[in-house]
N, C-alpha and C positions, 0 to 999 in steps of 0.2 A: 411568539417569543416569549423565552425563559426571563426570568425577574433579571438576571445578573444582562441579558441582552446578547452572550455571546452565542455563536454559533460553529459548528465544525462540518463540514463537508466530507462526506466519506463515499468511495469511487469503486466498484467494483468492476469486473468485463464479462463480456458475453461470451460463451463456449466457443471453444475453439478446439481444430485437433480430432474432429467427430465427435467431441465430448458433447453430452445433451445438453448438460447443464455446467455452468460453472460456478465452485463453490464461494468465490469474493461475491459474486453480485445476489447469490443465496443469502449469506450472511448479514451486509451491508442494508438490503432492502428490506428485512426484518426488522432494521429498525431505527427506519425511519421516520421522522415526526416525534422520536421520544424524546424526552429530557435526561440526559444520564449527567451527574454531576454538573456542573455549573454551565451544560453546553447542550444545544439543541440540533435534535443530525437533520441532515439533509441528505439522503442517498440519491446517488446517479450510477446508472449504467454508462462505460464507456465501450466504445467496441475494440476487438481485439483487431488492430488495426494503426501500424505505426502513425503515419500523419493526421488519420481521422480522432483518433484517442485525445490527440496534444490539441488539436484544435477544440474539439467539443471540452474537454476539461478546462482552459482557457475562459472559453463561453459560460462554463459553470461557476468560476472563480468569480468572473465581473459581473454575473447575475446576481450571487449569494453575499458577495464580499463576507466568505467566513475570516473567522478570528483561524480555524486550523485547518489544515487539509489534510486528510491522510486516502491515499489512494493504497487497495488490497488486490493479490493478486493470487492466482494460482502457482503453486508451485510443487506439481505432482511427483513425488518420491520422499519429498523431505517429509519427517514425521512431528515438529514440533511447529507452534508458529515462529515465524522469524521477522524479527524487527530490524530493516535494513539501514545500515548505517551509511552508505556511500552511492550513489550514482555518476555512472561515467558517461562521457558524451562521445557511446559508440551505439552503432547499429551494425550488427552483424548475426544474420538471421539463419537459423538451421534451418526453419521450415517456414513456408509462405506465411503473411498473414491471413488475413480473412479475404482480405480482397485481392488475394495474390501477389502482395508484395515482397520480396526478399532482400533488403538491402545488404550490400556485403562491405565491409571494412569503412560506414559512411556514418560525420558525424549526426549527432541527435541536431544540435545548433552550429551551421560553422560559425567559426571565430569563437566561440563559446569556450568558455575552463575545459580542462580536461576533468572534471569531476566537480559534483558537488557535496556534501556532507548533507545529511539530515539536519533539523532543526528541533527535533523532537525528544523528550529528553530519554533517551532509548532506556539505558540500565534499571531507571526508575520503572520503565515500562516491563522491563523483563521480570523486574522484581515482584509488582503487582499481578501480572499473570500468573508467575510461579505459584505465589500465595494462594490461586485459588485453585490449584493442582492440578494447570495447563503445563504441559512442556513449553518453553518458550526460551529461544536464545536470542543473540546479534546475531546478525549475518552481515559478510563483509560483500556479498557479491549479488546483485538482484538480476545477475545475468546480461545477457545482451539482445533481446527480444522484446517486446512491447512493453513488457513492464517496467524493465531500466530505462527503457528511453521515453516513457509517458513522468517517471518519477523523476529522471533529469530535466523534462519537459517543465515541470512541476516547480521547482529549484528556481530552474531559469526565471519563468515567468514571477516567482515572488520578488528575487532577485530586483526585476524589474520593475515592479510595483513601487519598490523603494520602500528603506527603512520604517517610516513612521505608521505606514498601512499595511506592512505585508503582514501574512498571516506566518505560523509556522507551518513547516511540511515534511513528510515522509511516505514511508511505504513498508507494508506489513503484507509478508507472505504466508500465505495459507496451505495445509495440508487437501489431498484428495477428500472429499467425502465419501463415506464406504460404502455408498450405492457405485460411486465412482471404481474404488479400489478393487470390486468384483471384477471388472473388467482389466484388472492392471494387477496380475498373478505376483505376488512379495512386497506390492508397493504401500506404504502405510497410510495410514487417514485417522481423520477427528471426524467426530460428531458435530452435526451443524450446531446444534446446541453448546456444546464447548468452543465451538469458533465464536459464536456471539457471545459467550461468556468472555471470551478473550478482549473482543473487543470494546465491551464494554469498562471493565479491568483498564486498557487501554485507556480510555476516552477518562475513569475515574484520575488516571495518573499524572495527567497533562498538565494539572495545577500544584503538582509536586514538584518541590526545588530539585533539582538533579544533584542528589549527595550522595550517588552511592559510588564505592570505591572500590568494588569486587572486579575482577580483570576478567573481561569478555574478550581475550586474545585467543588467537588461534597460533599451533604450531605448524602448520600448512595452507 
């Protein structure tokens, strides 16, 4: 444990859709055990499966009692690191997950609120990552697949834990790695080393007060 005694749980996903690797796990596993800023990093892999990802995430939170939880996922087609602002209570699968499940118009949590906001300082994170020369922006949609459902389940779990013990939580999407983009002509990619650096800058930004006033809004 580091001197400050703070811990961050990073999760990545296993490969899906016939991909041989998932950049989210490739990135987070390489900083497992490191102390970055005031946080000791603990990295865990989640299955790309709706229900099992949620269940395993809850177990990791209970085991590690982290101060911050950031789930990381692949967003093939995006060119930037994208920090997600909102998770919605919806599973609407265009493709089956790795267990063959393909829920349509289903709630992540029956009776749960329509959405949860991240509790990360997202604009500060964007600024820190961009200052390192890495493209980064706020995103307003984590999709309706396993990434969003895991993000929603994370924020719901943190609410259930209670305000006094609750960690901060959020989700970050990352692009394909170059070796994946070769199989997807026209799709952007980002080198693994750059993704790792972006995650490190994200962690360093966690203890910076959110004072950013720039607009991260969109017109569509």
